[in-house]
NUMIGU-106801 format. One record per residue: residue in one letter; x, y, z of N, C-alpha, C in turn. Coordinates in steps of 0.02 Angstrom, whole numbers, plus 32768, in hexadecimal, padded with zeros to 4 digits. Example, Ala and Ser with C-alpha at 12.3 -4.5 7.8 and 13.67 -1.06 7.14 Angstrom:
! NUMIGU-106801
a82947EE4818682677F1F818682947F5B8186;s82827F90816282AC7FCB816582858002818A;
***
This chain:
! NUMIGU-106801
m80337FC67FF6800B80027FFF801C80428004;k8014806B7FE5803980A87FD6801C80E2800E;i804380F8802C802B8120806E804B81638081;i803781928063805C81D9807E803981E580CB;i807281FD80F68070820C813A809082568125;l805D82838150806682C28156806982D081AD;g80B582ED81A380BE82EA81FF80FD82C0820E;a813082D48226816182A7823C817882B1828A;g814782C88294813F82D382ED8131827A831C;q811E827F834481128236837C80E38207836B;v80A482158342808F81FE832C809981E782E4;g80B1821382BA80C781FA827C80F681D68271;t812181E9829B816181C182B68154815F82C4;s811E816082EC81118123831380D3810482DC;v80B4812782AD809280FC827F80B980E0823F;a81008126822C810F80FD8202814880C98208;n815A80C2824F8184808D827481508037825E;n811F804E828080E98008827680E17FEF8230;l80DC803481EE80BC801681AB810080068196;v812F8016819B81708009816681857FC88173;s817A7FAD81AB818B7F6281BE814F7F2C8186;e81267F42818180F57F18816280E97F308101;a81437F4A80FA813E7F4480A0810D7F70807F;n80FC7FB9809E80DC7FEE8088810580138065;d80F08044803A81198065801580F980A0803D;i814180BA806A811D8101809281548142808C;t813081778088815681AD807E812D81E480B6;v816E820880DC8159823880F5816D827A8105;v813F82A980FA813482EE80E7813C831F813B;d8173834881338170836A815D819683AF8159;q819283DC818C81C8841D81708203842C8190;n820D83EC81C6824C83F181ED827D83B981C2;q82A883CF81AE82D9839481938307836881BC;e8302839081FF83288367822E830883298238;l82B3832A823F828B82F78256828682C3820D;l829A82DD81D5828D82BB81AC82D682988190;n831082B581AA834F829181A18348825581F0;a833E8261820A834082318247830781EC8229;l82D481FC821082AE81C781FE82C8818A81CC;q82E681B0819E83138191816483548166818B;d8360818281B2839B816A81C68389811B81D9;r834B811D81FB833C80D48230830580BE81FA;l82E280CE81D582C180B081B382C180A5815D;d82928079812E8297807C80F2825F80A180DA;l827080DA80C48238810C80B4824E8146808E;r820E816A806D822981AD804C821781D98075;t822F8218806B821F824C808A8227828B8062;v81F382C1807381ED82F6805881D1832A8079;r821883708072821083A0809A81DB83E1807F;g81A783F280B3817184178090812B841980B5;h8108844580A480C9844680CA8091841E80B2;g808083F180E4805283CA80CE802883C7809A;a800683FE80B57FCC841580877FC484308036;h8004844580348018846B8002801484407FB5;p7FFF84387F7C7FD884197F4C802383FA7F31;d805A84277F2080A184107EFF80BB83E67F31;v80A983EB7F7280D283C27FAC80B483807F9F;l8075837A7F99806183357FA2806083157F55;l806683467F2C8074831B7EEE80D283007EE3;q80F4831E7EFD813B82FF7F10813E82CD7F28;a810682D67F6780FF82917F8A80F3825A7F63;g80CD82587F3D80B682257F07805A82257F21;a804A82557F2C7FEE82537F397FCB82387EFB;e7FDC82337EB47FC982377E917FBB81E17E8B;d7FDC81BA7E9A7FB381747EA07FD0815A7EF0;a7FBE81977F1B7FBB81657F5C7F9981367F79;d7F8281047FA37F4480E97FBB7F2881197FF1;m7F54814780137F3E815B80507F6681938060;i7F4A81C1808A7F7381F780B07F5381EE80FA;l7F8C81F681237F8F81FF816A7FA082408179;a7F708275817D7F8282B181A27F7A82B681D3;v7FC382B6820B7FCB82AD82407FE782E6825D;t7FF98318823B8012835F82568005837C8290;n802883A082B0801183C682ED7FDC83F682DA;s7FC9840682A37FA08436829A7F4A84158285;d7F1F842982A27EDE840182817ED6841A8239;e7ED9846382447ECF847F82047EE9845581B9;t7F3D845481D57F4C844B81A07F3E84028180;n7F3D83CC81B77F15839881A27ED88394817B;m7EB183C581947E6983B3817A7E7283D3812A;v7E8F840D81157E9B842180D97ECC83F180A7;a7F0383CE80C97F1E8399809F7EFF83618089;c7EBF834380B67E8D831B80997E688338805F;q7E488378806E7E27839480477E60839A7FFF;v7E9183B07FFA7EAF83BD7FC77EC583727F9E;a7EC683477FC27ED182F77FB47E9F82DC7F8E;y7E5E82EC7FB47E1C82E17F8D7E1682FB7F3F;t7E1C83477F467E0D83637F187E36835B7ED5;l7E7E83587EDB7EA8835E7EAC7EB983227E91;f7EAD82F47EBC7EE582AA7EB67EAC827C7EBD;h7E77827B7ED87E49823F7EE47E6581FF7F21;t7E8982247F3D7E9A81FB7F7D7E6E81D17FAB;p7E61817F7F947E3A81577F917E1F81628006;t7E5F815980277E5E8170806E7E838190807F;k7E5481C780B27E6E81F780CD7E5C82048122;i7E9081EA813C7E8581F4817F7EB2822D819D;a7E87825B81CE7EB0829881F07EBA829B8234;r7EE682AF82517EE082B582977EB2830782AD;v7E8A830482DB7E79834182E57E5683488338;r7E7A836E835C7E7E836683897E51839983B8;a7E3683DD83A67E0983FF83BE7DBA83EC83C2;p7DAF83F584067D6383D584097D3283FE83D2;g7D52844783C27D36847783A47D12844F835B;f7D48843483487D36840F83097D0C83E0831C;t7D28839C833A7D12836783407CCD835F8357;r7CAD838483677C5F8389838C7C3183A2834E;f7C4C83B783207C2E83BA82F47C35838782AF;p7C16834D82B57C2C831582927C148318822D;q7BEA8344822A7BD9835281EA7BFE838F81DE;l7C36839A81EB7C6E83C181C87C9983928196;f7C91835681B47CC68319818A7CB282EC8154;s7C858301812F7C5B82E481027C7382E880C5;y7C6D82C180897C8182E380417C62832A802B;d7C34832E80477C0E837880387C3783A5805E;a7C6083A480837C7883D180A87CC483C980A8;l7CE283A980DE7D23839380E57D34834980D9;p7D4F833880A57D4782EC807B7D8782BD80AB;i7D6982B280F67D92828F81207D89824F8123;d7D97821A812B7D8F81D481347D9181BE8167;v7DBB81CC81997DB881C081D97DD381ED8210;l7DB781F5823E7DEC823182727DF9820982A5;i7E39822982C07E73820B82E17E5D8242831F;s7E51822A83587E61826683967E8E823483CB;p7ECD824483CF7EF8822783F97EE4823C843E;e7ED8826D84467EAC8288848B7E8A826384A5;q7E3A825984777E088225847E7E2181EE848F;l7E4B81D4846E7E6A817C84697E7A817884AF;v7EB5819684C07ED8819E85007E9F81958545;t7E7581D285287E3B81DD85647E0E81928564;e7DFE817985387DE18125854A7E0B81068562;y7E41810F85487E6D80C8856B7E8480BF85AB;i7E87810885D07E88810F86177E4781038639;t7E16811886117DCF8110863F7DC580CA8634;r7DD680A886187DDA805386217DED802E864F;l7E31805186517E7A803586967E4C805986D3;i7E2B808B86E47E1F80A287227DCF807B8729;e7DA0806486F87D778033870A7D757FF9870E;n7DB97FDF870A7DD37F9C87197E127F9D8741;p7E0D7FA4877E7E577FA887AC7E6B7F6C87B1;g7EA77F6987997EDD7F3987AA7EE47F1F8750;a7EC77F3F87327EE27F2D86D77F1D7F4E86D4;l7F447F3586A27F727F6286817F637F878638;q7F307F4F860F7F1D7F6985DB7ECA7F6185D1;v7E9F7F8085B57E657F5C85AB7E447F8B856D;l7E587F5385337E3C7F5B84EB7DEF7F5084DE;d7DD77F6B84C07D837F6884A17D827F3D845A;f7D5E7F1184537D487EF1841E7CF37EFD840B;a7CE07EEF83D77C9B7EEC83CE7C707F1F83F5;g7C8F7F5A83E97C687F9784147C637F8B8464;g7C8D7F7C846B7C917F6D84BB7C827F2D84E6;r7C597F0084C57C3C7ECF84D07C817E9284D2;v7CB47E9784BA7CF27E6984D27D2C7E8B84E4;r7D3C7E7085137D8B7E9C85227DB87E6B8530;l7E027E88850C7E2C7E6885257E587E858554;v7E677E6085817E7B7E9685D77EC57E6A85CF;a7EEC7E9285EB7F427E7C860C7F3F7E8F8650;v7F587E4686757F6B7E5486BA7FA07E3586CF;k7FB97E4487097FEF7E1C871C7FE27DF68767;a7FEA7DB187537FD07D85877F80047D8687BA;f7FE77D8F88007FFA7D9A883A7FEE7D588864;y803F7D51889D801D7D1C88C07FEB7D2588E3;g7FC07CEE88EC7F7B7CF489127F417CE088EE;g7F537CF088A57F177CEA887F7F0C7C9F8870;p7ED17C8488677EB17C4B88767ED57C208832;l7EE17C3288087F097C1C87D87F497C0F87D2;v7F617C3787E87FAC7C4087F47FDD7BFF8802;g7FEE7BE887E280187B9B87F87FF67B6987DE;h7FBF7B6C87B67F997B3F87957F977B46874A;e7F767AF1873C7F6D7B0A86E77F367B2786DB;l7F357B4C869B7F077B8286877EC57B4B8674;h7EBA7B1386677E787AF1865E7E517B0286AD;r7E757B1586E17E4E7B1C872B7E237B4D871C;l7E3F7B7C86E47E0F7BC086F87DCF7BBE86DB;y7DC07B7E86B07D827B72869C7D4E7B4786D2;e7D7E7B1B86FC7D647AFE87287D427B23875F;h7D7F7B5F87777D597B8D87AD7D307BAD8793;m7D277BC087537CE77BEF87477CC17BCF8717;p7C967B9E87287C707B7A86E27C337BA086C3;q7C377BCA86E87BF77BFD86C07C0C7C3C86A9;v7C5A7C4386AC7C857C82867C7C937C698653;d7C887C7E86257CB87C6B85DB7CE47C9985D1;s7D3B7C8C85D27D647CB385BB7DA27C85859A;r7DCC7CA785787E0D7C7D85527E467CAD8567;v7E7C7C9085737EB97CB085877ECF7CAC853F;a7EE77CF385247F027CF784E17F5A7CF584DD;a7F687CFD85037FC47D0D850F7FD67D148561;i80137CFB855C802C7D00859F80747D0A859C;y808B7D4685AE80D97D6885B680F77D5085F0;r81327D3185F2814F7D1E864981967D43861F;k81A77D73865381EA7D9C864981EC7DAD860F;g81B97DC885E981B57DE2859781BF7DB28560;t81C07D72856581B27D40854681737D228537;a814C7D2A84FB81267D1384F2810D7CBB84FC;i80DA7CA8851B80CE7C52852180957C598504;q80877C1684DE803F7C0B84B880337BDF84F1;p7FEA7C0585067FC87BE6854E7F9D7BA38530;k7FA87B7485557F827B3385397F5B7B198587;g7F3C7AE385727F147ACD85B67F497AC585F1;n7F7C7A9B85D87FA37A8386157FEC7ABB862C;t7FDE7AFC860B80007B42862080007B58866B;i80247B4E869480387B6D86D280367BAB86D8;i80067BD386EA80087C1E870080497C208749;e80727C5D8735809B7C63876480967CA8877C;a80AE7CBC87B580A37D0987D980C67D2887AA;e80B87D61879680D77D97877280E47D8E872F;d80B07D52871680997D5286C380747D7E86BB;e80677D9E868380397DC3865D80167D9C8632;v7FE27DA1864E7F9C7D7986287F777DA28606;f7F5E7D9085C07F317DBF858B7F047D8F8590;f7EC27D9F85B27E777D6885A17E477D9B8579;i7E1D7D77855A7DDF7D9D85427DAB7D868571;a7D787DA085677D247D90858C7D047DCE8578;a7CC57DB385827C867DF3857B7CA97E1C85B9;k7C817E6285A37C9A7E9485CA7C7B7E8E8620;e7C407E7286297C197E5D86637C547E28868D;n7C807DFB86677CAE7DCC869A7CEC7DD98699;i7CF47E16868C7D477E2986957D5D7E1E86DE;r7D2E7E3E87127D4F7E3B87527D4F7DF08771;a7D277DCA87537D277D8687727D697D5A875C;v7D737D6C872D7DB17D4A87107DE87D648734;m7DF67DAD873A7E257DC687507E377DA58799;s7DF37DA487B57E017D8888037E2F7D428807;e7E227D2487DA7E4F7CE787CF7E997CED87CE;l7EAF7D1A87A77EF07D2E87A97F0D7D5B87DA;r7EF57D8687F97F087DB588317ED07DD0885E;k7EE77DD888B77EAA7DEF88C17EA07E3488A3;l7E577E3788B37E267E5B88937E357EB688B6;e7E4D7EDA88997E527F1D88B07E007F3888B5;k7DF27F6A88ED7DC97F8E88F27DB67FB688B6;p7D7C7FD888A77D69800688817D9480468894;f7DAD806988637DB980B888647D9180D4888B;k7D9B811888997D6B814188AC7D88819988B3;r7DCD819688C37DEF81CF88C07E1D81DA8889;l7E1A81FA88677E3C821388317E67824C8825;i7EB3825A88287ED9829E880E7EE1829287C7;f7EC882B887A17EEF82C887527F2A83118757;a7F5982F187517F9D8326874D7FAC83518704;g7F8D837186FD7F8C839286C47F3783A786A6;g7F3283DD868D7EF483ED86737EE483FC862A;g7F0B83D686077F0183EC85C27ED583C485A6;n7ED783C8855C7EA6839D85417E90835A8564;i7EC58331856C7EAB82DF858B7E8B830185DB;g7EC8830D85FB7EA6831C864B7E638331864A;k7E5C8367861C7E00837D86317DDF83538606;r7DEB832E85D27DBD82F885C57DB282C885EF;l7DEF82A686147DE2827A86497DA782998686;a7DB782BE86907D9382DD86C77D5582F686B4;g7D428312868A7D068310866E7CD182C6865D;s7D0282A1864E7CCE826086387CC882378670;l7CEC823E86BA7CF7821986E67CE282388738;e7CBE8279872B7CB982A5876D7C7382848785;r7C4A8281875B7C03825C878B7C0F822087B6;n7C3881F6879B7C4B81CA87CB7C7B81B787F7;y7CB381D687FA7CF081D5880F7CFA82248836;q7D1B8229886B7D3A826C887C7D75827A885D;i7D7882AF88427DA182D188157DC3830F8823;k7E00830F881A7E35834B88277E67833F87F0;v7E77838487D67E94839087957ED383C887B6;i7F0183BE879D7F2B83F387AE7F588415876A;e7F54844E87697F62846B873A7F8B84B4874F;n7FCE84B187197FF884DA872C7FE7852E871B;d7FCA852586DF7FB1857686C47F6D859B86E1;k7F7B85CC870A7F3D85E1871D7F0285DC8703;q7F0D85FF86C57EDB861786AA7EA185DB867E;r7EE185A8866E7EC2855E865F7EA0853A8695;a7EB2854386D77E96852C87197E3F8545871B;a7E4F858387157E0E85A687267DD3859E86EA;s7DE7859E86C57DB88574866F7DA385318686;i7DDD850186957DBF84BC86A17D9984C386E8;a7DA184EE87027D6A84ED87597D2584FD872F;e7D1A8534870F7CE1853286FA7CB9850F86CF;d7CDB84E886977CC684AB867D7CB3846F86AC;l7CCA846186D07CD8841186F87CBD84318736;p7C75843C875F7C628449878F7C5D841187CD;r7C6883D187B97C7983A087E47CB3839587F1;s7CEA83AF87CD7D2C839687E57D5683D88811;i7D7983D888347D9B83FB88557DED84138829;v7DED8450881D7E26846087E27E5B847F8812;l7E9B847F881C7EBE848E883B7EFD84A28805;h7F1884EB88207F3D851288017F84850A8825;g7FB084D887E57FF884CA8812802184A087E6;d8069849C880A808C845F87E78078842287FD;v807E83FA87C8807583AF87D4809783888803;a80D4839187F581088379882D810E83A28856;d80E383C1887080ED83EA88B280D683C088FA;e810083AA891D81028379896180CC83948983;n80DA83CB899180AB83F089D3806B83F489B2;l8056840F896E8011840989587FEF83BC895A;l801B8389893E8008835289497FF183388990;l800C834089C48011832D8A027FC483558A1E;e7FC583A18A0F7F8C83B98A177F4A83A08A03;e7F4B838189CD7F12835E899E7F08831989B9;n7F3C82FD89E57F2182B689FF7F48828889D3;i7F76829689B97F85826989967F8B820D899A;e7F96820489DC7F9981CD8A027F59819889F7;n7F2481C589F07EDB81B889F17EC681A189AA;t7EDE81B689777ED881C2891C7ED581858910;d7EAB816388E97EA3811B88D27EE0811C888F;v7ECE815B88627EFA8153882C7F1581AA881F;f7F5981A988107F6B81E987FD7F8481D587AC;c7F6A81FF877C7F7481F387477F8C82448712;a7FD3823187157FF4827386F58001827186A5;v7FD6829D86A17FC782B2863A7FDC83028622;t800F8316864E8023834B862C8044833C85DC;n804F837685C88080836F857D80CD83658590;d80E0834E85CA8130834985D48134830E85F5;d816482E085CC816D82A285EA818582A1862B;e81B482CD863081E282CD867381B782EB86AC;a818C831286958154832486E0813082F686F8;n811682CF86BA80EB828A86CB810E826986EB;i814D824586C8815D82198702817D82248733;l81938260875681B08271878F8171828E87C9;s8149829C87AF810382B287C980E4825A87E9;a80E2823A87BA80C7820687BB80F481C987FD;m813081C587F9815781CA8820815581DB8868;l8155821B88648146823888A58103822888D0;a80DA821B88938091820D88B9807B81BE88D1;k80B481A988B680AA815088CA80DD81558907;k811381898916813E81738953811C819C899C;l80E481CF896C80C481EA899E808281BE89C3;g8074818C8990804B815D89AE800B814C8991;a800D817D89537FCF815E89137FD881138912;r7F8E80FC890A7F7880BD88EA7F9A809C88B9;k7F8580C8888F7FA480C188467FA280EF8816;v7FEE80EF87EB7FFB812687CE801981198787;m7FF38144875A7FFC81268713802D817086FA;a8039818286B0805B81B2869F805881A98648;l804B81DC8640805A81D685E5808081EB85E8;i80B981BD85AD80F281CB85A480F481C5854C;n810F81F6852D812081EE84EB815E81CA84C8;r818581C884ED81D081AC84D481E3816284E7;h81CC814784B581E580F984B5822980EF84E3;a8255810D84E2827D80FB850F827780FB8569;y82488140856A8232813985AC8207810685CD;v81DA80EE8599819D80BD85AD81C8808485BE;d8206806085928226803F85A8824C803A85ED;m8269806B85ED8287807486238262807A866D;i8216808A867F8201809086BA81DE804B86BD;q81E4802F867E81A37FEC868A81A47FCE86BA;s81E77FC186DB81D57FA3872F81E67FC78758;g81D87FF7876081F08031879281AD803587B9;p81A7806E87E58172807D88118138809C87EA;i813580A687AD810380C4878D80D3808A8776;d808C807E878D8075803B8781806980258730;i804F806887098037806686CA805A8098869B;a8075808B865D809480C48633807080B1860A;i805680F685E4801C80F685B2803A811A8571;s803181068536805C812185028029812D84D6;p801E817584C97FE7818A84938005816E8456;q80378159843D8039814383F7801980FE83EF;q803080CB841A800B809784327FC18085842F;a7FA080C8844B7F6B80C9844A7F4580E8840D;t7F66810383F77F58812983AE7F6680EA837B;i7F9780C583747FB180A783317F7280708316;g7F5A805783507F1B802B83457EF0803D831F;s7ED0807E831D7E98809E82ED7EBB80A382B3;l7EF580C382A57F1B80B782567F25807B8242;l7F34805582587F48801182367EFC7FEB822D;t7ED3800182497E8E7FD9823A7E777FF381E4;h7E98802881DF7E77803F81857EBA802A815F;v7EF2800481797F277FF781557F287FA0813F;r7EFC7F7381787F017F38816F7ED97F2D8126;r7EEA7EEF811D7EC17ED780D87E8F7EA880EE;g7E5D7E9E80CC7E307E6780F37DFD7E918114;d7DBF7E81812A7D957EB481587DA57EBA819A;v7DCA7ECE81A67DF67EDC81F27DC97F228204;v7DBC7F2182327D897F4982687DAA7F6282A6;v7DC97F3D82D17DF27F6482F27E427F3E8301;v7E677F6B83177E9A7F5B831C7EC57F718355;h7EEC7F5183827EFA7F7383BD7F597F6183C2;s7F7E7F8C83BF7FC77F8483BB7FCF7F658412;l7FF47F35841280087F23845880567F12846B;r80587F18849F80B57F0084AD80E37F2D848C;r80DC7F84849280ED7FAE846180FB7F928421;g80D97F8A840680C27F7583B580D47F3183A2;a80EB7EFC83C481137EC883B980C27E9583A8;a80907E9083BF805F7E7E83C8801C7E9183BE;e7FE67E6F83897FAE7E9E838E7F747E6183AB;a7F3B7E9983B17EF97E6D83B37ED17E82838A;i7EA87E5D835A7E8A7E7883227E3B7E5B8313;e7E0A7E9283117DCD7E6883027DC57E7182AF;a7DC47E38829D7DAE7E2582567D697E008238;v7D567E17821D7D187DFF81F37D147DC081CF;a7CFB7D9B81C97CFC7D5981997CC37D61815E;h7CD67D5E81177C937D5980F57CB57D2380BC;g7C7A7D0F809B7C7E7CE4807A7C647C9F8084;d7C737C6D80597C527C35807E7C827BF9807E;q7C8B7BB380767CB87B8880957CD37B8E805F;g7CCB7B9D80187CDA7B917FD77D197BD17FC9;s7CFE7C0C7FE27D347C527FC97D4D7C4E8002;s7D547C49804B7D587C6380877D967C2280A8;k7DC87C3980C87DF47C0E80F07DE87C078132;v7D9C7C1A81547D9B7C1381917D477C0D8197;v7D247C26816C7CD77C12816E7CC97BDF8169;g7C997BB581957C8B7B6F818C7CB67B3581A1;r7CF67B5681C87D177B3581E67D177B318234;a7D287B0982547D437AFC829E7D757B2D82B0;i7D897B4482EA7DAD7B6E82F57DFA7B358304;d7DE67B0E83067E2B7AC683117E4A7AC482C9;d7E167AD2829B7E297ABC82647E3F7AFB8227;i7E4A7B3882427E6B7B7982257EA97B6A8232;e7EC47B7581FD7F0C7B7F81FE7F2B7BBA8215;l7F307BBF82547F447BF882677F827C1A8266;p7FA57C51824D7FF57C5B825080197C46829E;k80447C3282A680667C1C82E480707C648316;g805E7C558348805B7C898379800A7CB38388;a7FEE7C9F83597F9C7CB283447F6C7C87836E;s7F327CAF838D7EFA7C8683B57EC57CB483AB;i7E877C9083A77E537CAE83917E317CB283DD;g7E197CE383FF7E057CFC84357DB67CEB8453;a7D8D7D0584097D507D1B841B7D307D1783D7;i7CE97D1183DD7CBF7D1483937C857D3E839D;v7C737D7183907C2D7D91838E7C067D91834F;r7BDD7D72835F7B957D68833F7B5F7D95833E;g7B5A7DC4830B7B2A7DE483237B247E078368;e7AFA7DF0839A7B017E1F83DB7B197DE58408;e7B347D9983F27B3E7D7684187B9A7D638421;v7BA57D70845C7BF07D6184727BFA7D1B8471;l7C247D02844E7C4C7CAE844F7CA07CBC8461;i7C9F7C93849B7CEA7CA384AE7CF97C57847A;a7D347C5984627D507C2F843C7D557BF28452;h7D537BA2843E7D567B7584527D6F7B4E8411;h7D867B07840A7DA67AE683E07D6F7AD6839A;d7D327AD183B27CFB7AAD838A7CC57AE18365;i7CC97B2B837D7CAC7B5083637CB07B608321;i7C907B6482F77C8D7B6E82B67C777BBC8296;i7CA67BD982897CAD7C18825C7C6D7C258236;e7C3F7C51822F7C127C5481FE7C197CA181E9;s7C097CAD81A57C147CE981737C007D2A81A6;e7C0F7D59819B7BFA7D9081C27C107D94821E;d7C3A7D67823B7C547D5F82727C997D8A8271;h7C8F7DA782BF7CB17DD682C27CFC7DA682F3;v7D1B7DA782E07D5C7D6E82EF7D917D95830E;i7D9F7D97834C7DCD7DBD83797E127D7D8387;l7E4B7DA183727E837D78836B7EB97D908399;f7EDB7D76839E7F217D9583D37F527D7683B1;l7F967DA483977FC77D958377800F7DAD8391;v80267D7A83AC80587D9783DD80987DA183B2;d80937D9A836980C57DC0833B80A07DE2830B;k80AF7E26831080857E4082DC809F7E37829C;h80D67E16828180F67E0A824880C87DDA8222;r80A57DAE824580757D79822A802D7D978212;i80297DCC82237FF17E0782047FD87DED81C2;p80067DF4818E7FF97DDB81407FD87D9E8143;e7FE47D6881587FD67D3181647F9C7D1C8181;v7F7B7D5781AE7F407D5381C87F007D6E819C;e7F2F7DAA816E7EF67DCE81447EDF7DAD8112;r7F087D7780FE7EFD7D4380B97ECC7D2080DE;l7ED07D0781147E8E7CDC81327E4E7D02812C;f7E537D3681327E0E7D4881357E087D7E80FC;q7E277D7980BC7E177D8580707DF07D468061;v7DC07D56802E7D9B7D2E800D7DC17D257FC8;n7DC07CE97FAD7DEF7CC77F7C7DF17D047F3A;i7DB77D247F347DC47D567F047DEC7D847EFA;t7E057DA77F397E1F7DD37F467E6A7DBE7F41;f7E7C7D7B7F3F7EC47D6A7F587EEF7D7D7F20;l7F267D947F2A7F527D957EE37F897D657EC8;
***
């Protein structure tokens, strides 16, 4: 696929990193030559220096025969105009734009072929907000990812000593909870993937990914670790787009405090969020945290636009007694460095965003993609089409499907019904099949499985 990425910032670089490894023809456009040079030194792609919304720059980047434009610059206006130019002059089939300002996104009628011809809107701030919200709603989870409109969830937890299943074979999970259907999709032990089988023994500190219907998540978690009490008291460090969105979406059900360093911004947030307490101050001010009873806080979540401030404030909050601390971190090097430190959960905006973009790059009918393990693994929701004669999955039992090594089917959504995968379930046409792939390089093999014969090359 020929793809033009506008913007070589953190999102653009992360997208390029993921797509280049999948044999796509990538061109990156940016006005900063240093960023482009850094990309070219690391990745096999083309770069063009210039303004992404200018027709001559898009022409130089190869827009005449591009399959997709990904406009992810830091300017909403540039991204929107670039999609308009790509549509009007080059008839680019797929146009994806990063649009952050709520002033635009609250008017969906703007983004139609009669107005701004954008096929897909990406709001990293909104995606990160939803990601953190799911973590707060599921205490003890490391990741919570939605499929089938939220009816099915993939949850990652760390197995702890004392969990009923720890030290026992995996098949005991189904004996313990005969009325609760779930499936372990993957196990990571000391960073290495283990293919889960019935006789696999769960060990303490294992990172376990399981799939279950939304209403069964808490029951399955109780088998792997001691259940945590629901969160009540939350502090969001940073009142930017993400901090304000989080407070606004959660203030009805939780006791919320927001710490914002900019006095005018703090006053504005206080006016908009009547149920939240908004504090003007430094997120890493020890005296302020102590005054606000940090030791009785269930979650301290640092979401400023400064990685160092997020890391330091979260570490300080943990030291002062916060029950759970999370930090928003843009730099991959920082995420790796603090993974086993005092910060409970490091949140990468790029990882939260990349799945939404990959959904539109995948071949076959793939409706959801979640990037996992810093891009090494993926979970996808693919739709089965055709019949037994034209499809490699329809009309076949799960046991009879030739899945790539390291791939497993976790669940099937059939209409409104959620079916946790068992070996004898037969896939039907239009089923939504949820898969976990330990190695994302196997994606092309899965794509071919879900393409009907007429589309094979």
